[in-house]
C-alpha positions in Angstrom: 86.9 118.5 114.1 85.8 115.0 113.3 86.3 114.0 109.7 83.8 111.6 108.2 85.1 109.9 105.1 83.0 109.4 101.9 81.9 105.8 101.0 84.4 105.9 98.1 87.3 106.8 100.5 86.3 104.1 103.0 86.3 101.5 100.2 89.7 102.6 98.9 91.2 102.7 102.4 89.9 99.2 103.1 91.2 98.0 99.8 94.7 99.1 100.8 94.2 96.9 103.9 93.1 94.0 101.8 89.5 94.2 103.2 86.8 93.9 100.6 83.6 94.7 102.5 82.2 97.3 104.9 80.8 95.8 108.1 79.1 96.9 111.2 81.5 98.2 113.9 82.0 95.0 115.8 85.0 93.8 117.9 85.8 91.2 115.2 85.9 93.8 112.5 88.1 96.1 114.6 90.6 93.3 115.1 90.6 92.6 111.3 91.3 96.3 110.5 93.9 96.7 113.2 96.0 93.7 112.2 95.8 94.6 108.5 96.8 98.2 109.3 100.0 97.5 111.2 101.0 94.8 108.6 100.3 96.6 105.4 100.9 100.2 106.2 104.3 100.6 107.7 105.5 103.1 110.3 108.2 105.2 108.6 110.2 108.4 108.6 111.2 108.2 104.9 109.5 111.4 103.8 110.8 113.3 106.8 114.4 112.0 106.3 114.1 113.0 102.6 113.1 116.5 103.5 109.5 116.3 102.2 107.3 115.9 105.3 103.5 115.7 105.0 100.8 117.4 107.1 99.0 115.5 109.8 95.4 116.8 109.5 92.9 114.1 108.9 92.3 114.9 105.2 96.0 114.8 104.4 96.7 111.6 106.4 93.8 109.7 104.8 95.0 110.9 101.4 98.5 109.6 102.3 97.1 106.2 102.8 95.0 106.4 99.6 98.2 107.3 97.7 99.8 104.0 98.9 102.2 105.9 101.1 102.7 106.1 104.8 104.1 108.1 107.7 104.6 108.0 111.5 102.2 108.0 114.5 100.4 111.3 113.8 99.6 110.2 110.2 98.9 106.6 110.9 96.7 107.0 114.0 95.1 110.1 112.6 94.1 108.2 109.4 92.9 105.2 111.4 90.9 107.5 113.7 89.1 108.9 110.7 88.4 105.5 109.2 87.1 104.0 112.5 84.9 107.1 113.1 83.5 106.9 109.6 82.7 103.2 110.2 80.7 104.0 113.3 83.2 103.2 116.1 83.5 105.4 119.2 87.2 106.2 119.0 89.1 108.8 121.1 92.5 110.5 120.8 94.9 110.7 123.7 98.3 112.4 124.4 101.2 110.0 124.7 104.9 109.7 125.0 107.3 107.1 123.7 110.2 106.1 126.0 113.4 105.3 124.2 115.8 102.8 125.6 117.9 104.5 128.4 115.5 107.4 129.0 112.7 108.1 131.5 109.0 107.5 130.9 107.1 110.7 129.8 104.0 112.0 128.3 105.2 114.9 126.0 102.5 114.7 123.3 105.1 113.5 120.8 102.8 110.5 120.3 99.0 110.2 119.8 97.3 107.2 121.2 93.8 105.8 120.5 91.1 104.0 122.4 87.9 102.5 121.2 84.8 102.0 123.3 83.0 98.8 122.3 79.4 98.2 123.5 79.0 95.1 125.8 75.3 95.7 126.3 72.9 98.6 126.0 74.2 100.2 129.2 77.9 99.2 129.3 81.0 99.4 127.0 84.5 98.0 127.1 87.6 100.2 126.3 90.2 98.9 124.0 93.7 100.2 123.3 94.6 100.4 119.6 97.7 101.8 118.0 98.9 101.7 114.4 101.7 104.3 115.1 104.3 102.4 117.1 105.6 99.8 114.6 106.4 97.0 117.1 103.3 96.6 119.2 100.4 96.0 119.5 99.5 93.6 116.7 95.9 93.2 117.9 93.9 95.6 120.0 94.4 95.2 123.7 91.6 95.5 126.4 92.4 98.3 128.8 93.0 95.7 131.5 96.4 95.5 133.2 98.3 92.3 132.4 100.8 90.6 130.1 99.8 89.9 126.5 101.6 87.5 124.1 101.2 88.4 120.5 103.2 86.1 118.3 106.8 86.0 119.4 106.6 89.3 121.2 105.3 90.0 124.8 103.9 93.3 126.0 102.6 94.5 129.3 99.8 96.9 130.0 100.3 98.6 133.4 99.4 101.7 135.3 101.3 104.7 134.1 103.8 106.2 136.5 103.7 109.6 134.9 100.0 110.2 134.4 97.4 109.7 137.1 94.7 107.4 135.7 96.8 106.7 132.6 98.3 103.5 131.3 101.6 102.3 130.0 102.3 99.8 127.2 105.6 98.1 127.9 107.3 96.8 124.9 109.0 93.4 124.4 112.7 93.7 125.7 113.9 93.1 122.1 111.7 95.9 120.7 113.0 99.2 119.3 111.7 101.3 122.3 111.0 100.7 126.0 107.3 101.6 126.1 104.7 104.3 125.7 102.6 106.1 128.3 99.2 107.4 127.5 97.1 110.1 129.4 93.5 109.2 130.2 92.1 112.6 129.1 91.1 113.0 125.5 91.9 115.7 122.9 89.4 116.9 120.3 91.5 117.2 117.2 94.8 115.9 115.7 95.8 119.6 115.2 96.8 119.7 118.9 99.9 117.8 117.9 100.9 120.0 115.0 103.7 121.9 116.9 105.3 118.6 117.9 104.9 117.2 114.4 106.7 120.3 113.0 109.6 119.7 115.4 109.8 116.0 114.6 109.6 116.5 110.8 111.8 119.6 110.4 114.2 120.1 113.4 117.8 118.9 112.9 117.5 117.7 116.5 114.7 115.3 115.6 115.8 111.6 115.3 113.5 111.3 112.3 115.3 113.9 110.3 118.6 112.0 111.0 117.7 108.4 110.3 115.6 106.7 107.6 113.5 104.2 109.5 110.7 102.0 108.4 109.0 99.1 110.3 105.9 96.9 110.3 104.4 94.2 112.4 103.0 90.9 111.3 101.5 87.9 113.1 104.9 86.2 113.3 107.1 89.2 114.3 108.4 92.5 113.3 110.5 93.9 110.5 112.7 97.1 110.6 115.0 98.9 108.2 117.1 101.4 110.1 119.4 103.1 107.6 121.0 100.1 106.0 120.5 97.6 108.8 117.5 95.2 108.3 116.3 93.6 111.5 113.7 90.9 111.9 112.3 89.5 115.2 110.4 86.3 115.0 110.1 82.9 116.7 113.7 82.2 115.8 115.0 85.3 117.6 116.6 88.5 116.3 118.4 88.5 113.0 120.2 91.5 111.5 121.7 92.1 108.0 123.6 95.0 106.5 122.0 96.1 103.1 124.4 98.2 101.1 123.2 97.5 97.6 120.7 100.1 96.3 118.6 97.6 94.4 118.4 95.2 97.3 117.5 98.1 99.7 114.6 99.2 97.5 113.5 95.6 96.9 113.2 95.0 100.7 111.2 98.2 101.1 108.8 97.0 98.4 108.6 93.3 99.3 108.7 93.5 103.1 107.0 96.8 103.8 105.0 97.3 100.6 106.6 100.7 100.3 107.3 101.4 96.6 107.8 105.1 97.2 104.9 106.2 94.8 105.4 109.9 94.0 109.2 109.7 94.1 111.0 110.3 90.7 114.0 108.3 89.8 116.3 111.2 90.7 114.5 111.5 94.1 114.9 107.8 94.8 118.6 108.1 94.0 119.0 111.1 96.2 117.3 109.2 99.0 119.5 106.2 98.7 122.7 108.3 98.5 121.7 110.0 101.8 120.9 106.7 103.5 124.1 105.1 102.3 126.3 108.1 103.2 124.8 108.3 106.7 125.3 104.5 107.1 129.0 104.8 106.2 129.4 107.7 108.7 127.7 105.6 111.4 130.1 102.6 110.7 133.1 104.9 111.0 131.8 106.1 114.3 131.2 102.6 115.5 134.7 101.5 114.6 136.2 104.5 116.4 134.1 104.0 119.6 
């Protein structure tokens, strides 16, 4: 079911993005929304790691954004889908699969991708790949045309998918946190199709997101990532990493770099989150030393 947001919801969503006015659904406006989305609303597994996952239906995902919170691909692309639909864009949902480093490409519906059809003239349109649910790429929408694209210090490639006939693959920068993502060409009607996989990712002890507190965003000059207690930045100077083991500094980075102030978390819940992050980090360090 397509969710159409109220005018008040649209204005509040755009305010979160730092956009003050509602415009016609143009290419330029799409670029403005996309860039603001990946910069100001981070990809994160914080709630899942804390044991308080949120639903992924459109209403809940939009409300998550309006509460100044965030989530992962199903929340972010679901909310962006609802916003763009409400603004008049022709936007579609696709099944996808993210390839981790060292694994094979796949389309397993553990990722939801988006495309937007933009009119070129009264009889033709141009398809664009958009994605606010990956964290690294893309910063700007990409035309569905195979090639290499430079966005700030990161390079990505759009190629034919090797696992879906007629599909496409977005290959990440070699320094990125995953290898790439494959997207199927067929569309799905509703975000609810992904609910079984969301349940697994958000509750299963085998899910990577229940095991690691991860938050990342993309800007015009690079990417930022907090993985447990390791803060990583990729920019024109290369890759820099820092260990963050002071609670105050950790929360300060979440607020200043990712604009994640954990609204809705009590002081006790924030302490519990930090203790879990820090303990897991210490366990990880012991494992690295013993390897």
